C-alpha positions as CSV (number, residue, x, y, z in Angstrom):
1,M,96.2,132.9,146.1
2,E,94.5,132.9,142.7
3,I,96.6,134.0,139.7
4,I,94.3,135.7,137.2
5,P,95.9,136.6,133.9
6,A,94.3,139.4,132.0
7,I,93.4,139.6,128.3
8,D,92.3,143.0,127.0
9,I,90.5,143.0,123.7
10,I,90.3,145.6,121.0
11,E,88.8,144.5,117.6
12,G,89.1,140.9,118.6
13,K,92.9,141.2,119.3
14,C,94.8,140.8,122.6
15,V,96.2,144.2,123.5
16,R,97.5,146.2,126.5
17,L,97.0,149.9,127.2
18,T,99.1,152.1,129.6
19,Q,97.0,153.8,132.3
20,G,93.9,153.2,130.2
21,D,95.1,155.3,127.3
22,Y,93.8,154.0,124.0
23,S,96.5,155.9,122.2
24,Q,99.1,153.9,124.1
25,K,97.9,150.6,122.6
26,K,100.2,147.6,121.9
27,I,98.9,144.5,120.2
28,Y,100.4,141.3,121.6
29,N,98.5,138.6,119.8
30,E,95.7,138.6,117.2
31,H,94.2,135.3,118.6
32,P,93.1,135.7,122.2
33,L,92.1,132.0,122.3
34,E,95.7,131.0,121.8
35,V,96.7,133.1,124.7
36,A,94.0,131.7,126.9
37,K,95.0,128.2,126.1
38,Q,98.6,129.0,127.1
39,F,97.4,130.1,130.5
40,E,95.3,127.0,130.9
41,D,98.2,124.7,129.8
42,A,100.3,126.4,132.6
43,G,97.8,125.3,135.2
44,L,96.0,128.6,135.7
45,K,92.3,128.4,136.4
46,R,90.9,131.9,136.0
47,L,90.9,134.6,133.3
48,H,90.1,138.4,133.5
49,L,88.7,139.3,130.1
50,V,88.2,143.0,129.2
51,D,86.3,144.3,126.3
52,L,88.0,147.6,125.6
53,D,85.8,148.4,122.6
54,G,82.8,147.8,124.8
55,A,84.2,150.0,127.6
56,R,84.7,152.8,125.1
57,E,81.3,152.4,123.4
58,G,79.2,151.6,126.5
59,K,77.9,148.3,125.1
60,V,79.4,144.8,125.1
61,R,81.1,144.2,121.7
62,N,83.6,141.4,121.9
63,W,81.3,138.7,123.3
64,K,82.3,136.3,120.5
65,V,85.9,136.2,121.9
66,L,84.4,135.3,125.3
67,E,82.2,132.6,123.7
68,A,85.2,131.1,121.9
69,I,87.4,131.0,125.1
70,A,84.6,129.7,127.3
71,G,83.7,127.0,124.7
72,K,87.3,125.8,124.2
73,T,88.8,126.1,127.7
74,E,87.8,125.3,131.3
75,L,88.9,128.7,132.6
76,V,86.7,130.5,135.0
77,I,86.2,133.8,133.2
78,D,85.2,137.1,134.5
79,F,84.2,139.5,131.7
80,G,83.9,143.3,131.8
81,G,83.8,146.3,129.6
82,G,80.6,148.0,128.4
83,I,78.2,146.3,130.8
84,K,75.7,149.1,131.1
85,H,72.3,147.4,130.6
86,E,70.5,144.2,131.7
87,E,70.8,143.0,128.1
88,D,74.6,143.2,128.4
89,V,74.6,141.2,131.6
90,R,72.6,138.5,129.9
91,I,74.9,138.5,126.8
92,V,77.9,138.0,129.1
93,F,76.4,135.1,131.0
94,N,75.0,133.5,127.9
95,S,78.4,133.7,126.2
96,G,80.0,131.7,129.0
97,A,81.3,134.1,131.7
98,A,81.2,132.9,135.3
99,L,81.3,136.5,136.6
100,A,80.3,139.8,135.1
101,T,82.8,142.5,135.9
102,V,81.3,145.9,136.7
103,G,82.8,149.3,137.7
104,S,81.6,152.7,136.7
105,I,77.9,151.7,136.9
106,A,78.4,151.2,140.7
107,V,78.9,154.9,140.9
108,K,76.8,156.2,138.0
109,N,73.7,154.0,138.5
110,E,73.9,152.1,141.8
111,Q,70.2,151.4,141.8
112,E,70.4,149.5,138.5
113,L,73.4,147.5,139.7
114,V,71.5,146.5,142.9
115,R,68.6,145.5,140.7
116,W,70.9,143.2,138.8
117,F,72.1,141.7,142.1
118,S,68.5,140.8,142.9
119,L,67.9,139.3,139.4
120,F,71.2,137.3,139.0
121,G,72.7,137.2,142.5
122,A,75.3,139.5,143.8
123,G,77.8,136.6,143.9
124,L,77.9,136.5,140.1
125,F,79.4,140.0,139.9
126,L,83.1,141.0,140.3
127,L,83.2,144.6,141.4
128,G,86.1,146.8,140.2
129,A,87.3,149.7,142.3
130,D,89.6,151.9,140.3
131,V,91.4,154.2,142.8
132,K,93.4,157.4,142.6
133,E,94.7,158.7,145.9
134,E,92.2,156.5,147.8
135,K,89.3,158.0,145.8
136,I,87.2,156.1,143.3
137,A,87.9,156.9,139.6
138,I,85.4,156.1,136.8
139,A,84.8,156.5,133.1
140,G,88.1,155.0,132.0
141,W,89.9,156.7,134.9
142,V,89.2,160.2,133.4
143,E,86.9,161.2,136.3
144,T,88.0,161.1,139.9
145,T,85.1,161.1,142.4
146,D,84.9,162.2,146.0
147,I,84.0,158.7,147.1
148,W,86.5,157.2,149.5
149,V,87.4,153.7,148.5
150,Y,86.6,152.3,152.0
151,D,83.1,153.8,151.9
152,F,82.6,152.4,148.4
153,I,83.6,148.9,149.5
154,E,81.6,149.0,152.7
155,N,78.4,149.9,150.8
156,F,78.7,147.0,148.3
157,V,79.8,144.4,150.8
158,Q,76.5,145.2,152.6
159,Q,74.8,144.7,149.2
160,G,76.2,141.2,149.0
161,V,79.3,141.6,146.9
162,K,81.8,138.8,147.6
163,Q,84.7,139.5,145.2
164,L,86.3,142.8,144.4
165,F,89.4,143.9,142.6
166,C,91.2,147.2,143.1
167,T,93.4,149.0,140.6
168,D,95.5,151.9,141.6
169,V,95.3,153.8,138.3
170,S,98.6,155.6,138.9
171,K,100.3,152.2,138.7
172,D,98.5,150.3,136.0
173,G,100.6,149.3,133.0
174,K,103.7,151.0,134.2
175,L,105.4,147.9,135.7
176,E,106.5,149.9,138.8
177,G,105.1,147.6,141.5
178,P,101.6,147.3,143.0
179,S,100.0,149.5,145.8
180,T,100.6,146.9,148.5
181,E,100.1,149.2,151.5
182,L,96.7,150.3,150.1
183,Y,95.7,146.6,149.7
184,K,96.8,145.7,153.2
185,N,94.6,148.5,154.6
186,I,91.6,147.3,152.6
187,I,92.1,143.6,153.6
188,Q,92.4,144.7,157.3
189,K,89.1,146.5,157.1
190,F,87.3,143.8,155.1
191,P,88.8,140.5,156.1
192,A,85.9,138.4,154.7
193,L,86.1,140.0,151.2
194,H,87.7,137.9,148.4
195,F,90.1,140.7,147.6
196,I,92.0,140.8,144.2
197,A,94.9,143.1,143.6
198,S,95.3,144.7,140.1
199,G,97.8,147.0,138.5
200,G,101.6,147.5,138.7
201,V,102.7,143.9,139.1
202,S,106.2,143.8,137.5
203,S,107.9,140.6,138.8
204,I,107.2,137.3,140.5
205,D,108.5,139.0,143.7
206,D,105.5,141.4,143.5
207,V,103.2,138.4,143.3
208,Y,104.6,136.8,146.4
209,A,104.5,140.2,148.3
210,L,100.8,140.5,147.5
211,R,100.2,136.9,148.6
212,D,102.0,137.6,151.9
213,A,99.9,140.8,152.3
214,G,96.8,138.6,152.3
215,C,95.4,139.2,148.8
216,S,93.0,136.4,147.7
217,G,94.0,136.9,144.1
218,V,96.0,139.0,141.7
219,I,95.3,140.1,138.1
220,I,98.4,140.2,136.0
221,G,98.6,141.6,132.4
222,K,101.5,143.5,131.0
223,A,104.2,141.8,133.1
224,I,103.3,138.5,131.3
225,Y,103.2,140.0,127.9
226,E,106.5,141.9,128.3
227,G,108.3,138.8,129.5
228,R,108.8,140.1,133.1
229,I,107.0,137.0,134.5
230,R,107.0,133.6,132.9
231,I,103.6,131.8,132.8
232,E,105.3,128.7,134.2
233,E,106.3,130.7,137.3
234,L,102.7,131.7,137.9
235,G,101.6,128.1,137.7
236,R,103.8,127.4,140.8
237,V,102.6,130.2,143.1
């Protein structure tokens, strides 16, 4: 199973939010590159980099952070937050991301996303499914749609999406454990999907439980920064 540490960026600094709430912001490090190098030194291979300024403004903002990390590490980076236009996709790839992370646009402008798939290849996109009671949530989790998560995934698997991460918004940032049963159901329905769990991981035991549930990867953020999980432990999973 791939261990994918997360770095969330506001104004160039490494932060974490609780349940996507910008008013519940905590700064962990003013130099994201230092954090990324610590992950790489521990033997981790991937990085989930989120531009929270971009997500709020609807345009990629912190691409310089991406450029610095991509230029000074060998980490395979997926980058998201504010990717709303083709120009944003090009900025992300030109700055060194291996994958562009997309979410809300899959609901709000599916036609444009599918066009990007034809331009760049669906395999270069990491699709995020934010879920509240098995329904897709968008716009920083403020809006809950009527789209059932399984229908959402089915649609985009047919469009060529290979990797998807799912966040239960009720769990994110709260260190209360992940939605393992939900993830088991998704994996059972879509066994060929490279499925990545996200949100709620609070201990190394949670990581092993997700591995045993069949997850291909897990995104971990707050548990690392709050010292619940040591980076060295993750290098041994």
